[in-house]
C-alpha positions as protocol buffer text, in pm:
chain_id: "A"
residue {
  index: 1
  type: MET
  ca { x: 2453 y: -985 z: -3579 }
}
residue {
  index: 2
  type: ALA
  ca { x: 2648 y: -795 z: -3306 }
}
residue {
  index: 3
  type: GLN
  ca { x: 2462 y: -469 z: -3424 }
}
residue {
  index: 4
  type: VAL
  ca { x: 2124 y: -640 z: -3426 }
}
residue {
  index: 5
  type: GLU
  ca { x: 2190 y: -744 z: -3070 }
}
residue {
  index: 6
  type: ILE
  ca { x: 2232 y: -373 z: -2975 }
}
residue {
  index: 7
  type: VAL
  ca { x: 1884 y: -292 z: -3104 }
}
residue {
  index: 8
  type: GLN
  ca { x: 1744 y: -607 z: -2929 }
}
residue {
  index: 9
  type: ARG
  ca { x: 1903 y: -502 z: -2598 }
}
residue {
  index: 10
  type: ILE
  ca { x: 1777 y: -142 z: -2621 }
}
residue {
  index: 11
  type: ALA
  ca { x: 1419 y: -255 z: -2697 }
}
residue {
  index: 12
  type: GLN
  ca { x: 1435 y: -507 z: -2416 }
}
residue {
  index: 13
  type: ARG
  ca { x: 1546 y: -253 z: -2156 }
}
residue {
  index: 14
  type: VAL
  ca { x: 1257 y: -18 z: -2268 }
}
residue {
  index: 15
  type: LYS
  ca { x: 991 y: -294 z: -2276 }
}
residue {
  index: 16
  type: GLU
  ca { x: 1087 y: -418 z: -1922 }
}
residue {
  index: 17
  type: ASN
  ca { x: 1089 y: -64 z: -1789 }
}
residue {
  index: 18
  type: VAL
  ca { x: 751 y: 23 z: -1930 }
}
residue {
  index: 19
  type: ALA
  ca { x: 614 y: -316 z: -1805 }
}
residue {
  index: 20
  type: ARG
  ca { x: 664 y: -191 z: -1447 }
}
residue {
  index: 21
  type: VAL
  ca { x: 368 y: 49 z: -1505 }
}
residue {
  index: 22
  type: ILE
  ca { x: 170 y: -94 z: -1806 }
}
residue {
  index: 23
  type: VAL
  ca { x: 37 y: -443 z: -1767 }
}
residue {
  index: 24
  type: GLY
  ca { x: -5 y: -709 z: -2048 }
}
residue {
  index: 25
  type: LYS
  ca { x: 59 y: -469 z: -2350 }
}
residue {
  index: 26
  type: GLU
  ca { x: 390 y: -610 z: -2460 }
}
residue {
  index: 27
  type: GLU
  ca { x: 290 y: -636 z: -2828 }
}
residue {
  index: 28
  type: VAL
  ca { x: 165 y: -272 z: -2825 }
}
residue {
  index: 29
  type: VAL
  ca { x: 496 y: -145 z: -2664 }
}
residue {
  index: 30
  type: GLU
  ca { x: 683 y: -349 z: -2929 }
}
residue {
  index: 31
  type: LEU
  ca { x: 499 y: -166 z: -3210 }
}
residue {
  index: 32
  type: LEU
  ca { x: 571 y: 167 z: -3058 }
}
residue {
  index: 33
  type: LEU
  ca { x: 944 y: 83 z: -3053 }
}
residue {
  index: 34
  type: VAL
  ca { x: 909 y: -18 z: -3402 }
}
residue {
  index: 35
  type: ALA
  ca { x: 774 y: 325 z: -3490 }
}
residue {
  index: 36
  type: LEU
  ca { x: 1030 y: 493 z: -3287 }
}
residue {
  index: 37
  type: PHE
  ca { x: 1319 y: 316 z: -3465 }
}
residue {
  index: 38
  type: CYS
  ca { x: 1150 y: 412 z: -3790 }
}
residue {
  index: 39
  type: GLU
  ca { x: 1123 y: 767 z: -3678 }
}
residue {
  index: 40
  type: GLY
  ca { x: 752 y: 746 z: -3743 }
}
residue {
  index: 41
  type: HIS
  ca { x: 440 y: 855 z: -3547 }
}
residue {
  index: 42
  type: VAL
  ca { x: 148 y: 658 z: -3409 }
}
residue {
  index: 43
  type: LEU
  ca { x: -228 y: 707 z: -3404 }
}
residue {
  index: 44
  type: LEU
  ca { x: -391 y: 528 z: -3093 }
}
residue {
  index: 45
  type: GLU
  ca { x: -758 y: 486 z: -3155 }
}
residue {
  index: 46
  type: ASP
  ca { x: -940 y: 349 z: -2850 }
}
residue {
  index: 47
  type: VAL
  ca { x: -1198 y: 427 z: -2578 }
}
residue {
  index: 48
  type: PRO
  ca { x: -1104 y: 656 z: -2287 }
}
residue {
  index: 49
  type: GLY
  ca { x: -953 y: 503 z: -1966 }
}
residue {
  index: 50
  type: ILE
  ca { x: -739 y: 238 z: -2140 }
}
residue {
  index: 51
  type: GLY
  ca { x: -404 y: 376 z: -2036 }
}
residue {
  index: 52
  type: LYS
  ca { x: -285 y: 571 z: -2335 }
}
residue {
  index: 53
  type: THR
  ca { x: -159 y: 872 z: -2145 }
}
residue {
  index: 54
  type: THR
  ca { x: 19 y: 653 z: -1897 }
}
residue {
  index: 55
  type: LEU
  ca { x: 171 y: 451 z: -2177 }
}
residue {
  index: 56
  type: ALA
  ca { x: 295 y: 770 z: -2348 }
}
residue {
  index: 57
  type: LYS
  ca { x: 437 y: 896 z: -2011 }
}
residue {
  index: 58
  type: SER
  ca { x: 611 y: 563 z: -1943 }
}
residue {
  index: 59
  type: LEU
  ca { x: 777 y: 549 z: -2284 }
}
residue {
  index: 60
  type: ALA
  ca { x: 895 y: 918 z: -2241 }
}
residue {
  index: 61
  type: ARG
  ca { x: 1056 y: 831 z: -1899 }
}
residue {
  index: 62
  type: SER
  ca { x: 1223 y: 529 z: -2041 }
}
residue {
  index: 63
  type: LEU
  ca { x: 1370 y: 730 z: -2332 }
}
residue {
  index: 64
  type: GLY
  ca { x: 1476 y: 1011 z: -2101 }
}
residue {
  index: 65
  type: ALA
  ca { x: 1276 y: 1246 z: -2332 }
}
residue {
  index: 66
  type: SER
  ca { x: 1064 y: 1552 z: -2242 }
}
residue {
  index: 67
  type: PHE
  ca { x: 688 y: 1489 z: -2244 }
}
residue {
  index: 68
  type: GLN
  ca { x: 396 y: 1713 z: -2335 }
}
residue {
  index: 69
  type: ARG
  ca { x: 20 y: 1625 z: -2346 }
}
residue {
  index: 70
  type: ILE
  ca { x: -187 y: 1855 z: -2573 }
}
residue {
  index: 71
  type: GLN
  ca { x: -562 y: 1832 z: -2519 }
}
residue {
  index: 72
  type: PHE
  ca { x: -721 y: 1904 z: -2853 }
}
residue {
  index: 73
  type: THR
  ca { x: -1046 y: 2106 z: -2846 }
}
residue {
  index: 74
  type: PRO
  ca { x: -1246 y: 2298 z: -3107 }
}
residue {
  index: 75
  type: ASP
  ca { x: -1111 y: 2629 z: -3000 }
}
residue {
  index: 76
  type: LEU
  ca { x: -735 y: 2516 z: -3009 }
}
residue {
  index: 77
  type: LEU
  ca { x: -538 y: 2745 z: -3244 }
}
residue {
  index: 78
  type: PRO
  ca { x: -219 y: 2635 z: -3448 }
}
residue {
  index: 79
  type: SER
  ca { x: -12 y: 2881 z: -3237 }
}
residue {
  index: 80
  type: ASP
  ca { x: -132 y: 2717 z: -2917 }
}
residue {
  index: 81
  type: ILE
  ca { x: 80 y: 2408 z: -3014 }
}
residue {
  index: 82
  type: THR
  ca { x: 365 y: 2543 z: -3238 }
}
residue {
  index: 83
  type: GLY
  ca { x: 436 y: 2853 z: -3022 }
}
residue {
  index: 84
  type: VAL
  ca { x: 439 y: 3219 z: -3094 }
}
residue {
  index: 85
  type: SER
  ca { x: 675 y: 3518 z: -3156 }
}
residue {
  index: 86
  type: ILE
  ca { x: 650 y: 3782 z: -2884 }
}
residue {
  index: 87
  type: TYR
  ca { x: 798 y: 4129 z: -2915 }
}
residue {
  index: 88
  type: ASN
  ca { x: 1064 y: 4196 z: -2643 }
}
residue {
  index: 89
  type: ARG
  ca { x: 1083 y: 4578 z: -2579 }
}
residue {
  index: 90
  type: LYS
  ca { x: 1417 y: 4542 z: -2407 }
}
residue {
  index: 91
  type: SER
  ca { x: 1594 y: 4373 z: -2698 }
}
residue {
  index: 92
  type: ASP
  ca { x: 1377 y: 4546 z: -2954 }
}
residue {
  index: 93
  type: ALA
  ca { x: 1327 y: 4208 z: -3130 }
}
residue {
  index: 94
  type: PHE
  ca { x: 1086 y: 3927 z: -3152 }
}
residue {
  index: 95
  type: GLU
  ca { x: 1145 y: 3618 z: -2942 }
}
residue {
  index: 96
  type: TYR
  ca { x: 1019 y: 3272 z: -3009 }
}
residue {
  index: 97
  type: ARG
  ca { x: 819 y: 3120 z: -2720 }
}
residue {
  index: 98
  type: ALA
  ca { x: 804 y: 2758 z: -2776 }
}
residue {
  index: 99
  type: GLY
  ca { x: 474 y: 2566 z: -2781 }
}
residue {
  index: 100
  type: PRO
  ca { x: 404 y: 2219 z: -2628 }
}
residue {
  index: 101
  type: LEU
  ca { x: 494 y: 2061 z: -2967 }
}
residue {
  index: 102
  type: MET
  ca { x: 862 y: 2126 z: -2876 }
}
residue {
  index: 103
  type: ALA
  ca { x: 912 y: 1802 z: -2673 }
}
residue {
  index: 104
  type: GLY
  ca { x: 1062 y: 1460 z: -2734 }
}
residue {
  index: 105
  type: VAL
  ca { x: 730 y: 1260 z: -2684 }
}
residue {
  index: 106
  type: VAL
  ca { x: 412 y: 1440 z: -2761 }
}
residue {
  index: 107
  type: LEU
  ca { x: 61 y: 1301 z: -2679 }
}
residue {
  index: 108
  type: ALA
  ca { x: -193 y: 1476 z: -2905 }
}
residue {
  index: 109
  type: ASP
  ca { x: -506 y: 1373 z: -2708 }
}
residue {
  index: 110
  type: GLU
  ca { x: -839 y: 1341 z: -2896 }
}
residue {
  index: 111
  type: ILE
  ca { x: -672 y: 1504 z: -3215 }
}
residue {
  index: 112
  type: ASN
  ca { x: -1001 y: 1478 z: -3404 }
}
residue {
  index: 113
  type: ARG
  ca { x: -1162 y: 1733 z: -3179 }
}
residue {
  index: 114
  type: ALA
  ca { x: -964 y: 2027 z: -3314 }
}
residue {
  index: 115
  type: GLY
  ca { x: -1038 y: 2206 z: -3636 }
}
residue {
  index: 116
  type: PRO
  ca { x: -866 y: 2130 z: -3969 }
}
residue {
  index: 117
  type: ARG
  ca { x: -631 y: 2430 z: -3937 }
}
residue {
  index: 118
  type: THR
  ca { x: -495 y: 2302 z: -3611 }
}
residue {
  index: 119
  type: GLN
  ca { x: -471 y: 1953 z: -3738 }
}
residue {
  index: 120
  type: SER
  ca { x: -275 y: 2063 z: -4039 }
}
residue {
  index: 121
  type: ALA
  ca { x: -28 y: 2240 z: -3813 }
}
residue {
  index: 122
  type: LEU
  ca { x: 93 y: 1911 z: -3714 }
}
residue {
  index: 123
  type: LEU
  ca { x: 180 y: 1800 z: -4071 }
}
residue {
  index: 124
  type: GLU
  ca { x: 509 y: 1995 z: -4092 }
}
residue {
  index: 125
  type: ALA
  ca { x: 622 y: 1871 z: -3751 }
}
residue {
  index: 126
  type: MET
  ca { x: 540 y: 1509 z: -3834 }
}
residue {
  index: 127
  type: GLU
  ca { x: 703 y: 1515 z: -4177 }
}
residue {
  index: 128
  type: GLU
  ca { x: 993 y: 1766 z: -4143 }
}
residue {
  index: 129
  type: ARG
  ca { x: 1050 y: 1753 z: -3769 }
}
residue {
  index: 130
  type: GLN
  ca { x: 1038 y: 2133 z: -3747 }
}
residue {
  index: 131
  type: VAL
  ca { x: 776 y: 2419 z: -3710 }
}
residue {
  index: 132
  type: THR
  ca { x: 762 y: 2746 z: -3878 }
}
residue {
  index: 133
  type: VAL
  ca { x: 639 y: 3046 z: -3686 }
}
residue {
  index: 134
  type: ASP
  ca { x: 623 y: 3396 z: -3854 }
}
residue {
  index: 135
  type: GLY
  ca { x: 861 y: 3270 z: -4133 }
}
residue {
  index: 136
  type: VAL
  ca { x: 1123 y: 3139 z: -3890 }
}
residue {
  index: 137
  type: THR
  ca { x: 1193 y: 2761 z: -3879 }
}
residue {
  index: 138
  type: HIS
  ca { x: 1259 y: 2589 z: -3544 }
}
residue {
  index: 139
  type: SER
  ca { x: 1378 y: 2231 z: -3526 }
}
residue {
  index: 140
  type: LEU
  ca { x: 1212 y: 1988 z: -3293 }
}
residue {
  index: 141
  type: PRO
  ca { x: 1412 y: 1794 z: -3036 }
}
residue {
  index: 142
  type: TYR
  ca { x: 1553 y: 1443 z: -3127 }
}
residue {
  index: 143
  type: PRO
  ca { x: 1384 y: 1203 z: -3092 }
}
residue {
  index: 144
  type: PHE
  ca { x: 1033 y: 1370 z: -3188 }
}
residue {
  index: 145
  type: PHE
  ca { x: 778 y: 1096 z: -3137 }
}
residue {
  index: 146
  type: LEU
  ca { x: 416 y: 1195 z: -3180 }
}
residue {
  index: 147
  type: MET
  ca { x: 133 y: 964 z: -3031 }
}
residue {
  index: 148
  type: ALA
  ca { x: -222 y: 1098 z: -3123 }
}
residue {
  index: 149
  type: THR
  ca { x: -523 y: 955 z: -2984 }
}
residue {
  index: 150
  type: GLN
  ca { x: -889 y: 956 z: -3105 }
}
residue {
  index: 151
  type: ASN
  ca { x: -1196 y: 822 z: -2949 }
}
residue {
  index: 152
  type: PRO
  ca { x: -1389 y: 582 z: -3181 }
}
residue {
  index: 153
  type: VAL
  ca { x: -1722 y: 611 z: -2996 }
}
residue {
  index: 154
  type: GLU
  ca { x: -1783 y: 982 z: -2967 }
}
residue {
  index: 155
  type: LEU
  ca { x: -1827 y: 1142 z: -3307 }
}
residue {
  index: 156
  type: GLU
  ca { x: -2021 y: 1460 z: -3212 }
}
residue {
  index: 157
  type: GLY
  ca { x: -1815 y: 1760 z: -3231 }
}
residue {
  index: 158
  type: THR
  ca { x: -1526 y: 1597 z: -3415 }
}
residue {
  index: 159
  type: PHE
  ca { x: -1344 y: 1654 z: -3734 }
}
residue {
  index: 160
  type: PRO
  ca { x: -1233 y: 1350 z: -3906 }
}
residue {
  index: 161
  type: LEU
  ca { x: -867 y: 1345 z: -4005 }
}
residue {
  index: 162
  type: PRO
  ca { x: -815 y: 1388 z: -4381 }
}
residue {
  index: 163
  type: GLU
  ca { x: -667 y: 1103 z: -4573 }
}
residue {
  index: 164
  type: ALA
  ca { x: -337 y: 1309 z: -4623 }
}
residue {
  index: 165
  type: GLN
  ca { x: -278 y: 1326 z: -4255 }
}
residue {
  index: 166
  type: MET
  ca { x: -388 y: 966 z: -4181 }
}
residue {
  index: 167
  type: ASP
  ca { x: -120 y: 861 z: -4437 }
}
residue {
  index: 168
  type: ARG
  ca { x: 151 y: 1040 z: -4251 }
}
residue {
  index: 169
  type: PHE
  ca { x: 95 y: 822 z: -3944 }
}
residue {
  index: 170
  type: LEU
  ca { x: 312 y: 525 z: -3965 }
}
residue {
  index: 171
  type: MET
  ca { x: 69 y: 321 z: -3759 }
}
residue {
  index: 172
  type: GLN
  ca { x: -276 y: 296 z: -3619 }
}
residue {
  index: 173
  type: VAL
  ca { x: -280 y: 87 z: -3303 }
}
residue {
  index: 174
  type: ALA
  ca { x: -548 y: -9 z: -3057 }
}
residue {
  index: 175
  type: LEU
  ca { x: -465 y: -107 z: -2699 }
}
residue {
  index: 176
  type: GLY
  ca { x: -795 y: -292 z: -2611 }
}
residue {
  index: 177
  type: TYR
  ca { x: -929 y: -380 z: -2282 }
}
residue {
  index: 178
  type: PRO
  ca { x: -709 y: -588 z: -2043 }
}
residue {
  index: 179
  type: GLU
  ca { x: -773 y: -946 z: -1961 }
}
residue {
  index: 180
  type: ARG
  ca { x: -936 y: -1021 z: -1619 }
}
residue {
  index: 181
  type: GLU
  ca { x: -607 y: -1118 z: -1454 }
}
residue {
  index: 182
  type: GLU
  ca { x: -436 y: -829 z: -1611 }
}
residue {
  index: 183
  type: GLU
  ca { x: -698 y: -587 z: -1467 }
}
residue {
  index: 184
  type: ARG
  ca { x: -648 y: -752 z: -1133 }
}
residue {
  index: 185
  type: GLN
  ca { x: -258 y: -682 z: -1156 }
}
residue {
  index: 186
  type: ILE
  ca { x: -360 y: -310 z: -1248 }
}
residue {
  index: 187
  type: LEU
  ca { x: -580 y: -264 z: -936 }
}
residue {
  index: 188
  type: ARG
  ca { x: -298 y: -410 z: -717 }
}
residue {
  index: 189
  type: ARG
  ca { x: -17 y: -222 z: -871 }
}
residue {
  index: 190
  type: PHE
  ca { x: -189 y: 123 z: -855 }
}
residue {
  index: 191
  type: ARG
  ca { x: -348 y: 82 z: -507 }
}
residue {
  index: 192
  type: GLY
  ca { x: -38 y: 245 z: -350 }
}
residue {
  index: 193
  type: GLU
  ca { x: 193 y: 501 z: -514 }
}
residue {
  index: 194
  type: ASN
  ca { x: 206 y: 563 z: -883 }
}
residue {
  index: 195
  type: PRO
  ca { x: 492 y: 329 z: -1013 }
}
residue {
  index: 196
  type: LEU
  ca { x: 531 y: 577 z: -1308 }
}
residue {
  index: 197
  type: ALA
  ca { x: 706 y: 806 z: -1042 }
}
residue {
  index: 198
  type: ASP
  ca { x: 1003 y: 544 z: -996 }
}
residue {
  index: 199
  type: LEU
  ca { x: 1079 y: 491 z: -1383 }
}
residue {
  index: 200
  type: LYS
  ca { x: 1437 y: 564 z: -1478 }
}
residue {
  index: 201
  type: THR
  ca { x: 1579 y: 637 z: -1809 }
}
residue {
  index: 202
  type: GLN
  ca { x: 1687 y: 332 z: -2004 }
}
residue {
  index: 203
  type: VAL
  ca { x: 1844 y: 461 z: -2324 }
}
residue {
  index: 204
  type: THR
  ca { x: 2025 y: 770 z: -2450 }
}
residue {
  index: 205
  type: THR
  ca { x: 1958 y: 987 z: -2762 }
}
residue {
  index: 206
  type: ASP
  ca { x: 2278 y: 845 z: -2920 }
}
residue {
  index: 207
  type: GLU
  ca { x: 2151 y: 485 z: -2864 }
}
residue {
  index: 208
  type: ILE
  ca { x: 1825 y: 559 z: -3029 }
}
residue {
  index: 209
  type: ALA
  ca { x: 1994 y: 712 z: -3324 }
}
residue {
  index: 210
  type: GLU
  ca { x: 2226 y: 411 z: -3355 }
}
residue {
  index: 211
  type: ALA
  ca { x: 1937 y: 177 z: -3334 }
}
residue {
  index: 212
  type: VAL
  ca { x: 1763 y: 380 z: -3616 }
}
residue {
  index: 213
  type: GLY
  ca { x: 2073 y: 334 z: -3836 }
}
residue {
  index: 214
  type: ILE
  ca { x: 2098 y: -40 z: -3773 }
}
residue {
  index: 215
  type: CYS
  ca { x: 1740 y: -103 z: -3859 }
}
residue {
  index: 216
  type: HIS
  ca { x: 1798 y: 55 z: -4200 }
}
residue {
  index: 217
  type: GLN
  ca { x: 2053 y: -229 z: -4276 }
}
residue {
  index: 218
  type: ILE
  ca { x: 1821 y: -522 z: -4213 }
}
residue {
  index: 219
  type: HIS
  ca { x: 1812 y: -751 z: -4510 }
}
residue {
  index: 220
  type: LEU
  ca { x: 1501 y: -776 z: -4722 }
}
residue {
  index: 221
  type: SER
  ca { x: 1533 y: -1026 z: -4994 }
}
residue {
  index: 222
  type: PRO
  ca { x: 1421 y: -945 z: -5364 }
}
residue {
  index: 223
  type: ALA
  ca { x: 1166 y: -1222 z: -5315 }
}
residue {
  index: 224
  type: LEU
  ca { x: 1020 y: -1060 z: -5016 }
}
residue {
  index: 225
  type: GLU
  ca { x: 1025 y: -724 z: -5187 }
}
residue {
  index: 226
  type: ASP
  ca { x: 817 y: -879 z: -5465 }
}
residue {
  index: 227
  type: TYR
  ca { x: 574 y: -1016 z: -5212 }
}
residue {
  index: 228
  type: LEU
  ca { x: 550 y: -663 z: -5039 }
}
residue {
  index: 229
  type: LEU
  ca { x: 486 y: -503 z: -5385 }
}
residue {
  index: 230
  type: ASP
  ca { x: 235 y: -762 z: -5508 }
}
residue {
  index: 231
  type: PHE
  ca { x: 44 y: -710 z: -5183 }
}
residue {
  index: 232
  type: VAL
  ca { x: 43 y: -325 z: -5239 }
}
residue {
  index: 233
  type: ALA
  ca { x: -65 y: -362 z: -5605 }
}
residue {
  index: 234
  type: ALA
  ca { x: -348 y: -589 z: -5484 }
}
residue {
  index: 235
  type: THR
  ca { x: -495 y: -315 z: -5257 }
}
residue {
  index: 236
  type: ARG
  ca { x: -479 y: -66 z: -5536 }
}
residue {
  index: 237
  type: ALA
  ca { x: -668 y: -313 z: -5778 }
}
residue {
  index: 238
  type: ASP
  ca { x: -923 y: -454 z: -5523 }
}
residue {
  index: 239
  type: LYS
  ca { x: -1277 y: -367 z: -5628 }
}
residue {
  index: 240
  type: ALA
  ca { x: -1393 y: -315 z: -5264 }
}
residue {
  index: 241
  type: LEU
  ca { x: -1145 y: -21 z: -5223 }
}
residue {
  index: 242
  type: ASP
  ca { x: -1166 y: 329 z: -5345 }
}
residue {
  index: 243
  type: LEU
  ca { x: -807 y: 394 z: -5216 }
}
residue {
  index: 244
  type: GLY
  ca { x: -524 y: 136 z: -5179 }
}
residue {
  index: 245
  type: ILE
  ca { x: -190 y: 176 z: -5014 }
}
residue {
  index: 246
  type: SER
  ca { x: 18 y: 477 z: -5116 }
}
residue {
  index: 247
  type: PRO
  ca { x: 393 y: 460 z: -5201 }
}
residue {
  index: 248
  type: ARG
  ca { x: 440 y: 620 z: -4848 }
}
residue {
  index: 249
  type: GLY
  ca { x: 250 y: 316 z: -4716 }
}
residue {
  index: 250
  type: SER
  ca { x: 463 y: 54 z: -4893 }
}
residue {
  index: 251
  type: LEU
  ca { x: 776 y: 230 z: -4778 }
}
residue {
  index: 252
  type: ALA
  ca { x: 630 y: 221 z: -4416 }
}
residue {
  index: 253
  type: LEU
  ca { x: 563 y: -141 z: -4440 }
}
residue {
  index: 254
  type: TYR
  ca { x: 919 y: -201 z: -4566 }
}
residue {
  index: 255
  type: ARG
  ca { x: 1089 y: -2 z: -4297 }
}
residue {
  index: 256
  type: THR
  ca { x: 864 y: -140 z: -4005 }
}
residue {
  index: 257
  type: SER
  ca { x: 940 y: -499 z: -4112 }
}
residue {
  index: 258
  type: GLN
  ca { x: 1315 y: -410 z: -4081 }
}
residue {
  index: 259
  type: ALA
  ca { x: 1274 y: -266 z: -3739 }
}
residue {
  index: 260
  type: LEU
  ca { x: 1058 y: -559 z: -3613 }
}
residue {
  index: 261
  type: ALA
  ca { x: 1310 y: -803 z: -3734 }
}
residue {
  index: 262
  type: ALA
  ca { x: 1593 y: -617 z: -3555 }
}
residue {
  index: 263
  type: ILE
  ca { x: 1393 y: -591 z: -3240 }
}
residue {
  index: 264
  type: ARG
  ca { x: 1351 y: -965 z: -3248 }
}
residue {
  index: 265
  type: GLY
  ca { x: 1727 y: -1036 z: -3301 }
}
residue {
  index: 266
  type: ARG
  ca { x: 1733 y: -1108 z: -3685 }
}
residue {
  index: 267
  type: THR
  ca { x: 1926 y: -952 z: -3953 }
}
residue {
  index: 268
  type: TYR
  ca { x: 1667 y: -1049 z: -4206 }
}
residue {
  index: 269
  type: VAL
  ca { x: 1302 y: -993 z: -4259 }
}
residue {
  index: 270
  type: LEU
  ca { x: 1045 y: -1289 z: -4281 }
}
residue {
  index: 271
  type: PRO
  ca { x: 705 y: -1302 z: -4446 }
}
residue {
  index: 272
  type: ASP
  ca { x: 544 y: -1325 z: -4078 }
}
residue {
  index: 273
  type: ASP
  ca { x: 698 y: -986 z: -3993 }
}
residue {
  index: 274
  type: ILE
  ca { x: 501 y: -825 z: -4292 }
}
residue {
  index: 275
  type: LYS
  ca { x: 191 y: -1006 z: -4205 }
}
residue {
  index: 276
  type: GLN
  ca { x: 183 y: -900 z: -3855 }
}
residue {
  index: 277
  type: LEU
  ca { x: 239 y: -536 z: -3942 }
}
residue {
  index: 278
  type: VAL
  ca { x: -2 y: -521 z: -4240 }
}
residue {
  index: 279
  type: PRO
  ca { x: -309 y: -452 z: -3990 }
}
residue {
  index: 280
  type: VAL
  ca { x: -159 y: -162 z: -3808 }
}
residue {
  index: 281
  type: VAL
  ca { x: 44 y: -8 z: -4106 }
}
residue {
  index: 282
  type: ALA
  ca { x: -200 y: -56 z: -4386 }
}
residue {
  index: 283
  type: SER
  ca { x: -563 y: -38 z: -4256 }
}
residue {
  index: 284
  type: HIS
  ca { x: -578 y: 335 z: -4206 }
}
residue {
  index: 285
  type: ARG
  ca { x: -431 y: 407 z: -4547 }
}
residue {
  index: 286
  type: MET
  ca { x: -731 y: 238 z: -4725 }
}
residue {
  index: 287
  type: ILE
  ca { x: -1090 y: 343 z: -4798 }
}
residue {
  index: 288
  type: LEU
  ca { x: -1371 y: 122 z: -4860 }
}
residue {
  index: 289
  type: ASN
  ca { x: -1616 y: 207 z: -5146 }
}
residue {
  index: 290
  type: SER
  ca { x: -1988 y: 250 z: -5083 }
}
residue {
  index: 291
  type: ASP
  ca { x: -2084 y: -89 z: -5207 }
}
residue {
  index: 292
  type: ALA
  ca { x: -1843 y: -271 z: -4985 }
}
residue {
  index: 293
  type: ARG
  ca { x: -1975 y: -76 z: -4686 }
}
residue {
  index: 294
  type: LEU
  ca { x: -2341 y: -154 z: -4762 }
}
residue {
  index: 295
  type: ARG
  ca { x: -2236 y: -529 z: -4775 }
}
residue {
  index: 296
  type: GLY
  ca { x: -2092 y: -498 z: -4432 }
}
residue {
  index: 297
  type: GLN
  ca { x: -1740 y: -557 z: -4528 }
}
residue {
  index: 298
  type: THR
  ca { x: -1460 y: -401 z: -4319 }
}
residue {
  index: 299
  type: VAL
  ca { x: -1104 y: -298 z: -4413 }
}
residue {
  index: 300
  type: GLY
  ca { x: -986 y: -578 z: -4186 }
}
residue {
  index: 301
  type: ASP
  ca { x: -1187 y: -826 z: -4403 }
}
residue {
  index: 302
  type: VAL
  ca { x: -1039 y: -700 z: -4721 }
}
residue {
  index: 303
  type: LEU
  ca { x: -680 y: -713 z: -4583 }
}
residue {
  index: 304
  type: LYS
  ca { x: -737 y: -1075 z: -4471 }
}
residue {
  index: 305
  type: ARG
  ca { x: -867 y: -1170 z: -4813 }
}
residue {
  index: 306
  type: ILE
  ca { x: -575 y: -1002 z: -5002 }
}
residue {
  index: 307
  type: LEU
  ca { x: -318 y: -1160 z: -4762 }
}
residue {
  index: 308
  type: GLN
  ca { x: -460 y: -1506 z: -4842 }
}
residue {
  index: 309
  type: ALA
  ca { x: -461 y: -1445 z: -5209 }
}
residue {
  index: 310
  type: VAL
  ca { x: -108 y: -1313 z: -5245 }
}
residue {
  index: 311
  type: PRO
  ca { x: 146 y: -1595 z: -5276 }
}
residue {
  index: 312
  type: VAL
  ca { x: 414 y: -1613 z: -5004 }
}
residue {
  index: 313
  type: PRO
  ca { x: 778 y: -1656 z: -5115 }
}
residue {
  index: 314
  type: VAL
  ca { x: 940 y: -1975 z: -4977 }
}
residue {
  index: 315
  type: GLU
  ca { x: 1315 y: -1919 z: -5045 }
}
residue {
  index: 316
  type: GLU
  ca { x: 1595 y: -1673 z: -5080 }
}
residue {
  index: 317
  type: LEU
  ca { x: 1447 y: -1470 z: -4776 }
}
residue {
  index: 318
  type: THR
  ca { x: 1766 y: -1468 z: -4555 }
}
residue {
  index: 319
  type: PRO
  ca { x: 2106 y: -1364 z: -4670 }
}
residue {
  index: 320
  type: GLY
  ca { x: 2302 y: -1642 z: -4789 }
}
residue {
  index: 321
  type: ARG
  ca { x: 2057 y: -1931 z: -4741 }
}
residue {
  index: 322
  type: GLY
  ca { x: 1695 y: -2025 z: -4804 }
}
residue {
  index: 323
  type: VAL
  ca { x: 1410 y: -2074 z: -4562 }
}
residue {
  index: 324
  type: ARG
  ca { x: 1410 y: -2410 z: -4391 }
}
């Protein structure tokens, strides 16, 4: 329990710091911390002007990490983000000039506007936390946290992300419009100086690494493992889906539920943790078939139906005792 309290305190410090800039997005910030503690990456799909860049900058300031924003465009080349090797006449050798991908927190803005070659250049960085330029591998800083955005409204001039790359994003999250009173707070908060300028670092790299290790130790009972596997199997067998959740997706659901439980101060996972994470962890890994789309179904409708159909375990969820 003492170790879990470490994770809870780290998360609370970051959430409170980000809340000095971002109004009313506590659940989204919590999900970003879940992804950070799982060493995963997040796809933000929402309309422009919601605050995605400000959120990424606030998180980077709180973590004390370097921040880079990459504006993806159709003419962007892989070397524009990974870096290049340049010949130095004085040393008679090639030197690596790092690209913007060499940062702690990277915002890949409108990722679906770049071509497939540039999109695929991110795969090695996301999976291996390294980039290879001219046959030489360069490690990315720790923590390396990629937040990519795409606009769900404008489709002209875009290149949809392939399933293989979508599956490598731990989560797909939408910020949504603020409530009326939240927007009033935004107006008042930003009418003077930008509060982002005053944000201080709240955690160290060592604390993040410690939190990652603690989250891996969170207990998930055999009964709850069966529940997770039953849910995953149901997505693969559902007649409305051409593609269900992959093994990478089931592992993502497992790890994110551990991290969410730790952030909330528990040493064990509950069914509600998995249920809450299913929409953001599973939806972008599933593909509806043509018949389901013609009937007006959505991935969200299918997920809701599957969650209702899969029995929830009622005992042996916590170490040493049943559920009350």
